[in-house]
Structure formats: structure tokens, C-alpha cells
N, C-alpha and C positions, 0 to 999 in steps of 0.2 A: 379421417386420420385426424387424433388429437395431438395436440403442438404442447411438447414438453415446456411447465414453465421456465422462466429462466428471472428471480426476482432481483434487481439492483436496486442498491439503497441511493435513492436521492439524495436523502440526507437527512436530520433530525430535527422532531419535533419536542421537546421537555428533553425524554430519554427513549422514546419512539421512535424507531426509524420507519421511512417514510420509501415502501417498495414498493414497486413498480415492476410490473411481467412484462421486459422486453422482448419477449416473445411474440406477442401482436399488439405494435405502436403503430399509431396512426402519426407519423412526425409531419406532414403537414396541417393537421389543425391544433389549432391555439383557443382556448378555452381560458375566460376570465376569470377569476377567483377572490376574494378577501378572506387575509387570513388572518383567523380568529385566535393565534399563537403563532409567537415567536416560530421563526424555521430557518436552520440552519440546514444552508445546501448543501452536497458534499460535491468531489469532483472523484472521478472514480472510472477504472474502461470503462466502458460503455454506458457512460452517463450522456446522453445528448445534449449539446447546450442551450439554455433557454433563447427560447427569441428572440433576438432582437429587440423589440419595441413592446419590454416587462411592463415597462409604467414603472420602474424601478430604477432608481442614480445605480448611476456602470457601477460605483463603490458599492454598493450593498450585493450585488454579485458576486464579488469577489468572490473566492476560495478562500476560504470556508466561511465565510460574512455570515451573518444571520442579518434575515430581514425580519423586522417588525412586525407584530398583529399591530393590523387594523389598515397595512398597504393591498392594495388591489396590481395584479397581477396576472400577465395573458403568459399561459405558460403550455410547455405542450401538455394534448391532452390528457394522457398516461398518465400524468406529473398531476396535474388541478384535479384528475378522479380520484388520486391516490390523496390523495392531503385532505380531498372531502370526504372519505371516505374513512379515514382518519380523526376527522370531527376537527382538523386543525383548520378547515377555513372554508367558506359558503361561495356557493357561484353565484356573479358578479352578473 
């Protein structure tokens, strides 16, 4: 049985939206990434909060603040994967 995609924007890298398929998420999995572009995290219905130990100052995670390039973050796997797929981060 196919699961319909439910793409939700988690933020922007430049003008490129970071879209995550919320139909299949692993909420307990956390993955570290190093940003290669600045990332403006969004807050919207259906967007889970980042894990508490992101490695970024809490003020840097206030919505819709931008997290600078070069910062290492621990994010839910689905958000980390979307950033890497967009070319905005690499796995740490």
C-alpha cells in the first residue's frame, strides 16, 4: 500500500524550500549535519520541533531566525536528509 506524500516546508535555504515528507518520519532518530548554506527554519503546522540538543544556541533556533553556514546541528533524520538532498548540508 502506497503512502501519500505530505510535504511540509521546514524552512528555506536562500529561495529554496526545504520540503520534508511528513508521511514517513522517524521522530526518534537524530542526525548531525554541518550546514554549507544559511538555513532559515520555519514554524508551521505539522513541523516538529528540533531535538533539544541541536548544538546551536537556543536563540539561533527561534523562528524564523537563520542558522549560519558552518554550524553543526543535530536534527530529526528527515530534516537532516532534506538539507543534504538540497545541497545545503553534509552529514557530520
